N, C-alpha and C positions, 0 to 999 in steps of 0.2 A: 547621593547615588541611589537610584531606585532598586529595591529588592524584589527579584522576580523568581517565582517557582514554576518549573515546568515538570509536569507529571505524565508518565505513561506506564505501560505494562512491563515491557522488557525490550531487548534489542535483538530478538531473533531476526533472521533475514526476511525482509518484506518491504513493500513500497512505503508504507507509513513510517517504518523504522528508518529507512534510508532518507526519507524526507526530514525526519527529526534530526538525524546526524548532520545533514546538509545545513539545516537551520542553525544548529548549535555551532557549526564551524563558521557560520557567517555572521554570528551575533555581535553586537556592539558592546564589548566588555569594558570599554573605556567609560561608558555611561550607565551600565547596568550590571548589577551583581546577581548572577544567575545560579540558582540551586536546581539540580536535576534529581527528581525522585522517581526511581524505577521500582515497581512493586516486586519484581524479581530481577536479580542481577545475573541474568542469563542472556545468551545470544552471541552470535559471531561478530556483531558490530560493537561489542563492548569496548574493544581496544581502539575504536575510532572516536570515542568521547574526547573532545578537546580538553587540554589541561586547564584552561581558564574557567571551566565549569566547576562549581562546587558540587561534587557527586555525593549525595546524602547516603548515609549508612542504610543498608537493607533492613527492613522491618520483618521480623519473624511472622507477624500476623498478616501483613499485606502479601508476603511471599506465597501464602497458601492459595491465593487467587489463581496462580499458575500451576499449582500442584494437582495431581490426581486426588480425588476425595479420600481414598484409602491412606495416602501419605499425610493428609491433614490430620487424620486420627492418630497415625503413627507418631506424629510430632506433638501429640497431646493437645492439639487445638480443637478440643471436643465441640465447643459451641460453634466455632466456625465450620467444622465438619458437618454438624447437624444442619446448619444453615444451608450448606451446599447440597445436602440430601433433600431438604425441603424444596430448594430451587429446582432441582432435577425433576422431582415429582410434579411440581406445579407447571413446569415448562412442557412436559409430556413429549420430550424428544426434540423440541425446538431449541437448538443451541444458542440462538440469539436471545430468545426470551429467558433462557436459563441464566445467561450472564446478567440480565436485568434483575431477576429474582434473587440471584446470588448476592448482589449488592444489597437488595432490600432486607434479606434475612440476616446478612452478616454485618451490616453497618453498625449495629449497636455494640459489636465486639471488636471493632477496628479502632485503633487509637487515633486521636487527633494529632495533627502536625503541630509541634510546639512553637515553631517560629511564626511571627506575624509578617505578612508580605504586603507590598504595595500592589503587586499583580500576581495572580495565580492562573496558570494556563494548564488546562487538561487537554493533552494532545490526542487522546484516543477515547472514544465512546466505550462504555458509559462514563459520565463525568461526575459520579457521586463522590469520589474522594475530594475533589476540589469544592464541590457545592456543599458538602456536609462536614468535612473534616479539616478544612483549611480556613484560617482567618486571613482574609485579604480584602483590600479596598476595592479591587477590580477582579472579577472572575471571568475567564474566557474559555469557551469550549470549541474544539476543532471539529469540522465535518470533512471526512475524506471519501465519502461514498454516496451513491444514489439511494437515499433513504426510502424511496418508493418501492425499492426492490427488497427491502429488509422487513421481515415480519416481526415487529416489536409490539410490546404493550404500549399503545399510544398514550393512554391516560397517565401511566407511570412516566413515560418519556416527557410529556408536556410539563409535568411538575418539576422534573429535573431541569429542562431547558429554561424554564422561567426563573430559576435561581441563578442563572448566569447573567452577567452584565452585557457581554458581547458574545456573538457566535461568529466563527470564521469558517468560510467555505473555501475549498481549494480551486473552485472554478465558478463562473457565473451560472452554468447549467446545473452544477451541483447545488448551488444556492436555490435555484428555481425548483429543483426536484424536492428539496427539503421543504420549501414553502407550500408545495402541492400537498405534502403529507401533513404538515403542521401549519395550516393557513392562519391560525389565530395566535401564533407566537409573536408577542409584541416586543421583540428585542432587535437591537441593531445587528444586522448580519453583513459582515464585510467579506470581500473576496481577497484572499491572499494566496497567490499561487505557490505550489511546492517550490522550494528554493533549489536551484541547480548550481553546480560549480563546474563550468566547462573545463577549467584548467586541471582540476583534480581528476575528472573523468578521463580526459585525454592522457594524463600521466599514467593512470592506473591501467588504461587500455593497452599499454606497451608491454605488460607482463606476458611472458611466454606461457602458452598452454599446449599440451600435447594430446588432449583427448577430444579434439575437434577435427572433423574430416577435412583434410587438405587436398583431396582428390579433385583435380581441376575439372573433371567431367561431372562432378556433383553440383547441384544447386542447393545451397544450405540455408534453410529457414531457421530462425532462432526466436524463442520466446523466453521471457523471464517472469516468474510469478509463483505464488503459492499453488499447490495442487488442491484446488477447491472449485466448487461449482461456479463461483463468480467468474473465474478466469477462463472457463470454456475450453479446457484442453481436451475434453471428451469430443467436442465438435472438431477440434483440430485433428485428432486421430482419424475420425471418420472422413474429414476433408482430404487427408493424405491418401486414404484408401481410394477415394474417388479419383484423385489425381493419378495414382498408379494405374487404375482401371482405364483411364484416358490415355495411358501410354507414357506418362511422365515418371518413369521408374527411377530416374536419377535424382529426383527431389528427395532430400532428407530433411527431417525436422528435429531440432534439438530443443530441449526445455531445461533451463536452469531453475531449480526450485525444490520445494519439498511440501509435504502436507498430508492431510488425512485421506485424500482421494488416490494416493499412489497405487494402492493395491487394485482399485477399480481400473485405473488407467493401464496398468500392466496387463490385466485381464483383457481389456479392450484391444490393446496393441497385439496381443497373441491371437485373439479372435480374428483380427483383420490381417494377420500374417505380415506384420510390419516390424518385427523384432530388430531387423537390421536397418530400418529406415526412420522409425520414430524413437528417438533416444532420450530417455530421462537421465540427465546428467547429475541430478541431485543438488544438494546445497553447494553454493559457491559464494564466498564472501565478496569476491571480485568478479562480476559477470562481464566486465567491459572488454576484456580480450576476446571473448566469444562474440560480443556485438561487433567489434572491429573486424572480425574475420568473416562474419556471415554475409550472405548475398541479399537477404531480406529479413527485416525484423517484423514479426507479426504479433499482434495482440488480439487473440480471438475471444475477448471477454464478453460475458453476458451483461455486465454492468461495471462501471467504474465511477470514481469521483473525477480524478484526473491521474492517469497512470504515469508514475514517475519514470518508469523505464522507457516509455515512448519518447519522452523528451531527451533522455540520455542517449538513446540510439540516434536521434536527430543530431545531437551535438557531435556524434562521431561520423556524421555524414552518411547515414544509412537510409536506404529506401525503407519506408515504414508502411505497413498495412494494418489497419484496425477495423474491427467490426462496427456496425452502425448502432452501438449502444446509445442510450439517451443523451449522454454528455459528450459524444464523440466529436461533435463539431467544435467544442472548446479545446480539443486536444491538438488539432492540426488544421491546416487549410487544405481541403480535399483537392487533389490534383496539383497542388503547389509544393508542399513539403511533406506530403503523405497521401495515402490512398484509403478511402473508406469503402468497405464492401458489406454486403448483406450479412446480417447476423444469423447464420445457419451454417451447417456443414457444407451444403452445396454452395452457399455464398462465399464462404472462405476459400473453397476450392476454385471457384470462378475468379476470385480476386488474385490468388497466387498464379493461376494460369495466365491471367492478363499481364501481370508484372513479369512473369517468366518470359513470355513471348515478346513483350514490348520493351526491349532494352533501352530505347530512346526515352520512354517515360521513366523508367527506373533511373537512368542517368540524370534526367532532369530533376527528379525528386532529390537525388543525392547532392547534386550541385546546389540546389536551392537551400538544402539543409546546411551545407558547408558555408554558404554565403550569408546565412542568417545568424543573428546574435541571440543565443538562448540564455545568456546570463541574466538573472533576474533578482540579484541580491537586493535591489532597490525595493522589492516587494515588502521587505521588512520595515521600510519607512512607515508603512500603513500601521504596523503593529506599534512602532515607537510613538506614533501620534496618539494612539490610545493610551499607552503606558504613561505618557508625559502629561496627561490631563490632570 
């Protein structure tokens, strides 16, 4: 039986983490012995880890990666704390680069993983733990986003990518964007889509929720995602203001999520006098009842690899609207099982107005989603093919 390690940061609520949970729940445990290494044993998805996974003990050293720097010192991890400080100074406010430099300066003080593996998978960038601290015959790193939109230290990144045997992208467009940024990476890059479980999603969608508008006169838009620049919720707020100014005051927009931009969003909501119409619901482990109840699922992102939540909304037979980010056309078939609109506040408003007024189009999108099979557990066969070499 092949011994497999899967590593990631934590299980806070997010698309990558949901994708990881779906993959773990779909894995072939008859033929593979799987260890899961999380740097921090935190997050609302922790209780969703399947029993068949060997969940490795938390490391006090790796846990510091997700701690505030001050807490690192309080826990007497002085060398790691100094490494974090050096990374912050080097990055000059760039959070992405800070993560890279953190690994650079802290790697010498992080312990090696003792177990030898046939395959080690790093599920979330940066992949330094697997490349530098794990002994494995095959090393794989996952790509979940459009790397042309991320300001990284390219030279450092290339050295890291070259130490992997395979790179996995969640969509063909995600792969192409990666190759645009790193054209000289001479590694096999496979496309393995985010795993979805229609049966589980439909089951969870039946849970009752009482903090969602049931007013039959309201048209309820829903989004799910981190409160971050990438997800574009600031444009969504501006779009709702435009729609209200056009007379569509019965449109409400709900967002399930959390993140560092929340204060800015609340300020923007107040400035646009949308306190009763643009509603931040906060963290929800189970977003599916909200998806089931909404009139339209919207993804106003600036960039994505492949948004897990869009596929989940389609599974529930929802009309879906996404912005025209670079990888959008890999997400859905425009006009068939979803609608792509211009990536701007005005474009988002136009898209929602179109779907609000064209009930026949909305119904057609819903029916096409219900008639489609979004189960894709067979995607894991591509991974098994690598592992079995």
